[in-house]
C-alpha positions as CSV (number, residue, x, y, z in Angstrom):
1,X,21.4,21.8,-10.4
2,X,22.1,20.9,-14.1
3,X,25.6,19.9,-15.2
4,X,26.5,20.9,-18.7
5,X,29.1,19.3,-20.9
6,X,32.1,21.3,-22.0
7,X,31.9,22.3,-25.6
8,X,34.8,21.2,-27.8
9,X,36.7,23.6,-29.9
10,X,37.1,23.5,-33.7
11,X,39.4,25.1,-36.2
12,X,38.4,27.0,-39.3
13,X,40.0,26.1,-42.6
14,X,40.3,28.8,-45.2
15,X,41.7,29.1,-48.7
16,X,41.3,32.9,-48.8
17,X,43.9,35.5,-47.9
18,X,43.0,38.6,-46.1
19,X,44.1,42.0,-47.3
20,X,46.8,42.3,-44.7
21,X,48.3,38.9,-45.8
22,X,48.2,40.0,-49.5
23,X,50.1,43.2,-48.7
24,X,52.6,41.2,-46.7
25,X,53.0,38.8,-49.6
26,X,53.6,41.6,-52.2
27,X,56.1,43.3,-50.0
28,X,57.9,40.0,-49.4
29,X,58.0,39.1,-53.1
30,X,59.4,42.6,-53.8
31,X,62.1,42.0,-51.1
32,X,62.9,38.6,-52.6
33,X,63.7,40.4,-55.9
34,X,65.3,43.5,-54.6
35,X,67.6,42.2,-51.9
36,X,69.6,39.8,-54.2
37,X,69.9,42.6,-56.8
38,X,71.4,44.9,-54.2
39,X,73.8,42.2,-53.1
40,X,74.9,41.6,-56.7
41,X,75.3,45.4,-57.2
42,X,77.7,45.6,-54.2
43,X,79.6,42.6,-55.5
44,X,80.0,44.2,-58.9
45,X,81.1,47.5,-57.4
46,X,83.8,45.9,-55.2
47,X,82.1,46.4,-51.9
48,X,82.3,42.7,-50.6
49,X,81.5,43.6,-47.0
50,X,78.1,45.2,-47.9
51,X,77.4,42.4,-50.3
52,X,77.9,39.9,-47.5
53,X,75.4,41.8,-45.3
54,X,72.8,41.8,-48.0
55,X,73.5,38.1,-48.8
56,X,72.5,37.2,-45.2
57,X,69.3,39.2,-45.6
58,X,68.4,37.5,-48.8
59,X,68.9,34.1,-47.3
60,X,66.6,35.0,-44.4
61,X,64.0,36.3,-47.0
62,X,64.1,33.1,-48.9
63,X,63.7,30.9,-45.8
64,X,60.8,32.9,-44.5
65,X,59.1,32.8,-48.0
66,X,59.4,29.0,-48.2
67,X,57.9,28.7,-44.7
68,X,55.1,31.0,-45.6
69,X,54.3,29.3,-48.9
70,X,54.3,25.9,-47.2
71,X,51.7,27.1,-44.7
72,X,49.5,28.6,-47.4
73,X,49.6,25.3,-49.4
74,X,48.7,23.3,-46.3
75,X,45.7,25.6,-45.6
76,X,44.5,25.4,-49.2
77,X,44.9,21.6,-49.2
78,X,42.8,21.3,-46.0
79,X,40.0,23.4,-47.5
80,X,40.0,21.3,-50.7
81,X,39.8,18.1,-48.7
82,X,36.9,19.5,-46.7
83,X,35.0,20.5,-49.8
84,X,35.5,17.0,-51.2
85,X,34.9,14.9,-48.1
86,X,33.5,17.1,-45.4
87,X,30.3,16.3,-43.5
88,X,27.6,19.0,-43.9
89,X,26.3,20.8,-40.8
90,X,25.0,24.1,-39.6
91,X,26.6,26.8,-37.4
92,X,24.7,29.3,-35.3
93,X,26.4,32.7,-34.8
94,X,26.7,33.3,-31.1
95,X,28.7,36.5,-31.1
96,X,30.3,38.9,-33.7
97,X,33.0,41.5,-33.4
98,X,34.4,43.7,-36.2
99,X,38.1,43.5,-37.0
100,X,40.3,45.4,-39.4
101,X,39.9,42.9,-42.3
102,X,36.4,41.6,-41.7
103,X,34.5,40.1,-38.8
104,X,35.3,37.5,-36.2
105,X,32.3,35.4,-35.0
106,X,31.9,32.7,-32.5
107,X,29.9,29.8,-34.0
108,X,28.2,26.8,-32.4
109,X,28.5,24.0,-34.9
110,X,26.2,21.1,-35.2
111,X,26.8,18.0,-37.3
112,X,24.9,14.7,-37.2
113,X,26.9,12.1,-35.2
114,X,29.1,14.7,-33.3
115,X,28.7,16.7,-30.1
116,X,28.1,20.3,-30.8
117,X,31.2,22.4,-30.6
118,X,32.2,26.1,-30.7
119,X,34.8,27.8,-32.7
120,X,35.9,31.3,-33.7
121,X,35.6,32.0,-37.4
122,X,36.8,34.9,-39.5
123,X,34.5,36.3,-42.1
124,X,36.2,38.6,-44.6
125,X,33.3,38.6,-47.1
126,X,30.6,40.3,-45.0
127,X,29.0,40.8,-41.6
128,X,27.2,38.0,-39.8
129,X,24.7,38.8,-37.1
130,X,24.0,37.0,-33.9
131,X,21.3,34.4,-34.5
132,X,22.3,33.9,-38.2
133,X,22.8,30.3,-39.3
134,X,25.3,29.3,-41.9
135,X,26.1,26.0,-43.6
136,X,29.5,24.4,-42.8
137,X,31.5,21.4,-43.8
138,X,33.3,19.6,-41.0
139,X,36.0,16.9,-40.8
140,X,34.6,14.8,-37.9
141,X,38.1,13.4,-37.0
142,X,39.6,16.8,-36.0
143,X,36.7,19.3,-36.1
144,X,38.3,21.3,-38.9
145,X,35.5,23.2,-40.7
146,X,34.9,25.7,-43.5
147,X,31.9,27.9,-44.0
148,X,30.0,27.1,-47.2
149,X,29.0,30.2,-49.2
């Protein structure tokens, strides 16, 4: 009987936004502009109660926007660091499934000096097929990776 080692997991870094995220951002930016304007309108027309309700909504919108932007900046920073200091490797596509904004693939990633590991990767730019090999950059300290195109 052969005993196999468990394969470690990795995380994909990405500096791209999918179409769903872009729509969400545009709607959210519109809400950031419209909600305070409605609040101001109610204040100017003497409806302080309605203005207070809209003020609470605008505060929530601003807080969510700040959290969202912080997450996007962190992801973009991770990808820039990988492109500058990542170790090159290869990833074999093990399985692929279509999703609404691209494809999701399970990759087996190999880098010199590291045990092979598997991770799920999103591919908004085109379909990958089982058996394909793609180039990757990997941070050996935490197995964060990005696909090189």
